[in-house]
N, C-alpha and C positions, 0 to 999 in steps of 0.2 A: 752159345754160352747162355743166352737168355733162357732157352728151354731147360738147360741144366739147372739154372738157378730156380726156375719155377718148380722143377721136380724136387729140388732140395727143400724149398720152402714148404711145399705140400707134405713132404716126408717129416719135416720138423713139426708141423702142425699135427700130423697123425701120431707122432711119438710122444708128444708133450705130456700125455696123460697115462703113459705106460709106467710100469714098475721102474722106479729109479735105480734099483739094483741090477736091472737088466738092460737099461737104455741110458747111454751117456746124455742124450738129449733130455730125457725125462729127469735125469739127475740135475742137469743145469736149471731146468724149470723149477725143480724143488728147492734148489739152492737160492733162487731169487735173482732179481735184476742186478744187484750189486756184484754177484759172482759172474753173471753174464758180461757185465761191463768190464770187469777185471780181466776176463778171458780175451775180450776184444783188444784191450790194451796190451796184454802180454803178447798176443799174436802179432799185433802191429809192430811192436818193438822187435820181435824176432825177425819179421820181414826186413826191417831196417838194418838190423845187425848183420844179417846174412848178405844183404845187398852191399854193405860197406866192405865185406870180406870177399865180394865177387863170386859168391856161391850161387850160381844161377839155379841149379836144381833145388837147392834148399829154399831159395826165394819162391820158387813155384810151389813147393810143398807147404811152406808156411803161409803163402797167399791163399791156398785152398783152405787151410785151417782158419784163417782170418775170415774168409767168406762164410764158412760154416758158422762161426761164432757170431758174426754180424747177423746172419739169417735168424739164428736163435733169438738174439736180442730184438730184432725187428718184429718177429712173431710175438714175442712177449709184450711188446708195446703196441701191438695192433697196426704196425706199419706194414703196408703191402708193397710188393715189388713195384706195382704200378705207381705208388707214391714216389718211390726213388726215381723211376724212369721219368715221371712228370717233372721232378726237380731238375734232372739232367737236361731235359728238353727246354725248360724255362731258362736255364743258364746258357744253353747253346743259342737260344734266340737272342739273348741279351749280349753275350760276349764271345760266342763261338764255342765250338765243341771242346777245344783244347785249352780253355782258359778257366781259371777259378774266379769266383766272384771277389771283387776287391773288398777289403775290410773297410767298414765304415769308420770314418774319422770322428772323434769326438770325445 
């Protein structure tokens, strides 16, 4: 899966300067970060809604859409996949691979 995400990331970078009329990726870049963030939110909600309804195949499909839109947003912000992997590794070191960092109190 990591190889697939790397290929997706590289494809997103390659398409960001193409004609927005011919490339969905270029269209997202032209629309700006607000639109990119909106698409991430929409896809995350769709994943959650499909999960509640028990639609496994729909969750798979919407998850792929979510990863695509996250990748576009990361590319726009200059976030590399290695940055994400480093954060996952940092969290694993602190709390284990299957734990989320606790919210800070205050």
